[in-house]
C-alpha positions as CSV (number, residue, x, y, z in Angstrom):
1,X,24.2,-75.9,-53.5
2,X,21.8,-73.3,-52.3
3,X,22.6,-72.6,-48.8
4,X,19.0,-73.1,-47.4
5,X,16.6,-74.1,-50.4
6,X,13.1,-72.9,-50.1
7,X,11.4,-76.0,-48.6
8,X,13.9,-76.3,-45.7
9,X,13.5,-72.3,-45.0
10,X,9.7,-73.3,-45.2
11,X,9.5,-75.9,-42.7
12,X,11.7,-73.9,-40.3
13,X,10.1,-70.9,-40.9
14,X,6.7,-72.4,-40.1
15,X,8.2,-74.0,-36.8
16,X,9.6,-70.4,-35.6
17,X,6.5,-68.5,-36.5
18,X,4.4,-71.2,-34.6
19,X,6.6,-70.8,-31.6
20,X,6.9,-67.0,-31.5
21,X,3.0,-67.0,-31.7
22,X,3.0,-69.1,-28.5
23,X,5.5,-67.1,-26.8
24,X,3.5,-63.9,-27.5
25,X,0.4,-65.4,-25.4
26,X,-1.4,-67.2,-28.3
27,X,-1.0,-70.9,-27.3
28,X,-4.6,-71.3,-26.4
29,X,-5.3,-70.4,-29.8
30,X,-2.3,-72.2,-31.7
31,X,-1.6,-75.5,-29.8
32,X,-4.8,-77.1,-29.7
33,X,-5.5,-77.5,-33.4
34,X,-1.9,-78.5,-34.0
35,X,-1.8,-81.3,-31.7
36,X,-2.3,-84.8,-33.2
37,X,-5.5,-84.8,-30.9
38,X,-6.8,-83.3,-27.7
39,X,-8.1,-86.7,-26.4
40,X,-6.6,-89.9,-25.3
41,X,-10.0,-91.8,-25.5
42,X,-11.8,-92.0,-28.2
43,X,-8.8,-92.5,-30.4
44,X,-7.9,-89.6,-32.7
45,X,-11.5,-88.4,-33.1
46,X,-10.3,-85.2,-35.0
47,X,-8.4,-87.1,-37.7
48,X,-11.3,-89.8,-38.2
49,X,-13.6,-86.2,-38.7
50,X,-11.3,-85.2,-41.6
51,X,-8.7,-82.8,-39.7
52,X,-5.9,-84.9,-41.3
53,X,-3.2,-82.1,-40.9
54,X,-2.9,-83.0,-37.2
55,X,-1.1,-86.1,-38.7
56,X,1.7,-83.7,-39.4
57,X,1.5,-80.5,-37.4
58,X,2.9,-81.7,-34.1
59,X,6.3,-81.3,-35.4
60,X,5.9,-77.5,-35.7
61,X,5.3,-76.8,-31.9
62,X,8.3,-76.3,-29.6
63,X,8.2,-75.9,-26.0
64,X,11.2,-73.6,-25.1
65,X,14.0,-71.7,-26.7
66,X,16.4,-74.8,-26.2
67,X,13.9,-77.0,-27.9
68,X,13.3,-74.7,-30.9
69,X,16.9,-73.6,-31.5
70,X,18.6,-77.3,-31.3
71,X,15.6,-78.6,-33.6
72,X,15.9,-75.7,-36.2
73,X,19.8,-76.2,-36.5
74,X,19.4,-79.6,-37.4
75,X,16.4,-79.1,-39.7
76,X,18.2,-76.5,-41.5
77,X,21.3,-78.8,-42.0
78,X,19.8,-81.8,-42.8
79,X,17.0,-80.5,-44.8
80,X,19.3,-78.5,-47.3
81,X,21.3,-81.8,-47.7
82,X,18.3,-83.7,-48.8
83,X,16.8,-80.7,-50.7
84,X,20.0,-79.8,-52.6
85,X,20.1,-83.5,-53.7
86,X,16.8,-84.5,-54.4
87,X,14.5,-81.6,-54.6
88,X,11.8,-79.9,-52.7
89,X,9.2,-82.2,-53.4
90,X,11.2,-85.2,-52.4
91,X,12.1,-83.3,-48.9
92,X,8.4,-82.4,-48.3
93,X,7.2,-85.7,-48.7
94,X,9.8,-87.4,-46.7
95,X,9.1,-84.8,-43.9
96,X,5.4,-85.6,-44.1
97,X,5.9,-89.6,-44.2
98,X,8.3,-89.2,-41.3
99,X,6.4,-86.9,-39.2
100,X,3.2,-89.1,-39.7
101,X,5.0,-92.2,-38.7
102,X,7.0,-90.4,-35.5
103,X,3.6,-88.5,-34.5
104,X,1.3,-91.7,-34.4
105,X,3.8,-93.7,-32.7
106,X,4.3,-91.2,-29.8
107,X,0.6,-90.7,-29.5
108,X,0.0,-94.4,-29.1
109,X,2.6,-94.7,-26.5
110,X,2.2,-91.6,-24.6
111,X,-0.9,-89.6,-25.5
112,X,-1.5,-86.4,-27.4
113,X,0.7,-83.9,-25.5
114,X,3.9,-83.8,-27.5
115,X,5.5,-81.8,-30.3
116,X,8.5,-81.0,-32.0
117,X,10.6,-81.4,-35.0
118,X,13.1,-83.9,-33.5
119,X,11.4,-87.1,-34.6
120,X,11.7,-85.7,-38.3
121,X,15.1,-84.8,-37.6
122,X,16.1,-88.4,-36.7
123,X,14.3,-89.5,-39.7
124,X,16.4,-87.1,-41.9
125,X,19.4,-88.4,-40.2
126,X,18.8,-91.9,-40.9
127,X,17.8,-91.1,-44.3
128,X,20.9,-89.6,-45.2
129,X,23.0,-92.0,-43.4
130,X,21.6,-95.1,-45.1
131,X,21.4,-93.1,-48.6
132,X,24.9,-92.5,-48.0
133,X,26.0,-95.8,-47.4
134,X,24.0,-97.5,-49.7
135,X,23.3,-95.3,-52.9
136,X,26.5,-94.0,-54.5
137,X,24.2,-91.7,-56.7
138,X,23.4,-90.0,-53.5
139,X,26.9,-87.9,-53.4
140,X,27.0,-87.3,-49.8
141,X,29.0,-88.9,-46.9
142,X,28.0,-88.1,-43.2
143,X,31.0,-87.2,-41.0
144,X,31.4,-90.3,-38.4
145,X,31.5,-87.4,-35.7
146,X,28.0,-86.3,-36.6
147,X,26.7,-90.1,-36.6
148,X,27.8,-90.7,-33.2
149,X,26.9,-87.6,-31.7
150,X,23.3,-88.1,-32.8
151,X,23.4,-91.9,-32.0
152,X,24.9,-90.8,-28.5
153,X,22.2,-88.2,-28.2
154,X,19.6,-90.9,-29.0
155,X,21.2,-93.1,-26.1
156,X,21.2,-90.2,-23.6
157,X,17.5,-89.3,-24.1
158,X,16.3,-93.0,-23.7
159,X,18.5,-93.3,-20.7
160,X,16.0,-91.0,-18.7
161,X,18.8,-88.7,-17.5
162,X,17.8,-85.6,-19.0
163,X,14.1,-85.9,-17.2
164,X,15.2,-87.2,-14.0
165,X,17.8,-84.3,-13.7
166,X,16.5,-81.4,-15.6
167,X,12.9,-82.0,-15.9
168,X,13.2,-82.4,-19.6
169,X,10.5,-84.8,-21.3
170,X,11.6,-86.4,-24.3
171,X,9.6,-87.8,-27.0
172,X,11.7,-91.1,-27.3
173,X,9.2,-93.1,-29.6
174,X,9.2,-90.3,-31.7
175,X,12.6,-90.4,-32.2
176,X,12.7,-94.0,-32.6
177,X,10.1,-94.3,-35.2
178,X,11.8,-91.3,-36.8
179,X,14.9,-93.0,-37.3
180,X,13.5,-96.1,-38.3
181,X,11.1,-94.8,-40.8
182,X,13.9,-92.5,-42.6
183,X,16.0,-95.6,-42.7
184,X,13.5,-97.5,-44.2
185,X,12.9,-95.0,-46.7
186,X,16.4,-94.7,-47.8
187,X,16.7,-98.5,-48.3
188,X,13.6,-98.5,-50.5
189,X,14.8,-95.5,-52.5
190,X,18.0,-96.8,-52.5
191,X,16.9,-100.1,-54.1
192,X,14.7,-98.3,-56.6
193,X,17.8,-96.2,-57.7
194,X,19.9,-99.5,-58.3
195,X,17.0,-101.0,-60.0
196,X,16.7,-98.2,-62.4
197,X,20.2,-98.0,-63.0
198,X,20.4,-101.6,-64.0
199,X,17.5,-101.3,-66.5
200,X,19.3,-98.6,-68.4
């Protein structure tokens, strides 16, 4: 297994470059075109006009050193697991599908000002977790401690304690949509793998 396969490094690298550019004072140039939209009303006018990248690019925006470091560590960990088992193309498609689901969900709940890879990370987690439980050919078992840690953090984020005591706004809807979409993708692929094995 490559320690960090290329697609995983690409996703992390884009996030880091975007973060560094915003820190260096380019935020007014970098951030607006990467948001899912600059408007609450009308709904998603840029996307309807053809700027389809906005469905995915909020995942590359991070707001603070803790935000980027935490998210990149999990991106590298889960990204390499998926890419090593199913390839770079699969990881990119999974990332785009989860990113779109989590970004749209967060937008319709809270508006356009959000960003981060955490919705996708929860999607990766849900994907790997369900694949490990339902698809013997996946070849990976998640450590139960990791499962408890991420589910515990999920609950803490939803509790509102981080925002109340530390002023940290959390995109909880993105986390939830990411987790659910990752789990659903894993179940669909697991069923397809079983059908394929039975037809041989």
